[in-house]
C-alpha positions, 0 to 999 in steps of 0.5 A: 800368796798375798794371804799366805804371808798375811798369816805370818804377819798376823800375830805381830799385826794384830799386837800393833794394832790392838794391844800396843797401839802403834801406827808407824810400826804396823806401816813398817810390817805392811812394807814388810809384808807387801816386799815379801808378797811381790817376792815370792811372787816373782814380781820386782818393781824398778823404780826411778826416782825424780827426787829422793824422799825426806824420812822425816817429813809426810806427804800426800802419794797420788799414783794413777790406779791401774791392778790390785797390785798397786796398793802392795807395791806402793807399800814396798817401794816407799820407805816411809810410814804411809796408810791408804784412803781406800773403798770401805768394801774390803772392810768386810773380808774376814780378819783382812779386813779388821786389819784394813779398816783399823789402818786406813782410811775407809770411804764409801764414794757413793756417800757425799758425807762419808767422803767429806768425813774421810778426808777429815780422818785423813788430816788427823793421820797426817796430824799424827805424822803419818803420810797418806795415799790417795788414788785421784781417779777414785777406783780402778777405772775401765781397762779402755780409759788410759788415765781418767780424770782426777778428783779433787779431794787430795789436791785440797787436802794438800792445799789446806794442810800445806803438805807436799803432794808426789805424784807417782806413776805405775806403769805395768801392773796392769799388764802383770796382774790385770783385773782378770787375775789369771792373765796375770804373771810374774816380771819386772814393774816400772815405777817413777816417782816424781819429784815432791810438789809444794802447793805453797810454791804455786802462783796461783794456790788453787785446787784445780791449779794443783789437780791439772799439775799432778794429772799432766806429770802422770799422763805425760810419764804414762805416755813416755813408757808407752812410746819406749814400749 
């Protein structure tokens, strides 16, 4: 379904990526592409907001990572232009990989220097007025791991750029679209958009402090989802 809808959007995506370059328009197009993909797959988000986003402000979003459904779900529910930081391997997919490479920040996590340059590019995106979504776990962890330890990259970026960071808890993606694709099924997926955290308000404005705060926010919400079924 994802690629079927993608075929419909290819002309517009190509135009605003290569001919009339406009990152924000591409972001809006990918949002509608993601919405259609979810609805036609009979996957419906149930979103709980602790605080509404300010549309003329930009953020760093930090969700837990549990499924390949995470990216289209986040694109569909967040009403502001954003790009993702993602793994370099996806760029090798024909056609889609070209779009991905030109409209996201790709990183080869096996190379330390590559990670450094990726975060420098993310800085540029933030300065252009785009928001960034970075999975702090660094990838989809093993199914047995409840919540993997977070990497420091997004929190360092938030402090250096003085950008608010928004934790996002994804509760059901692992169930409705697991890595074993044929086990997936339609349904209602719960998402919680937590209150934005402003690094400037921290008494001890350290990367570790911000990392721990975001980790604990998501961890506690996952436990509440687990206890409530």
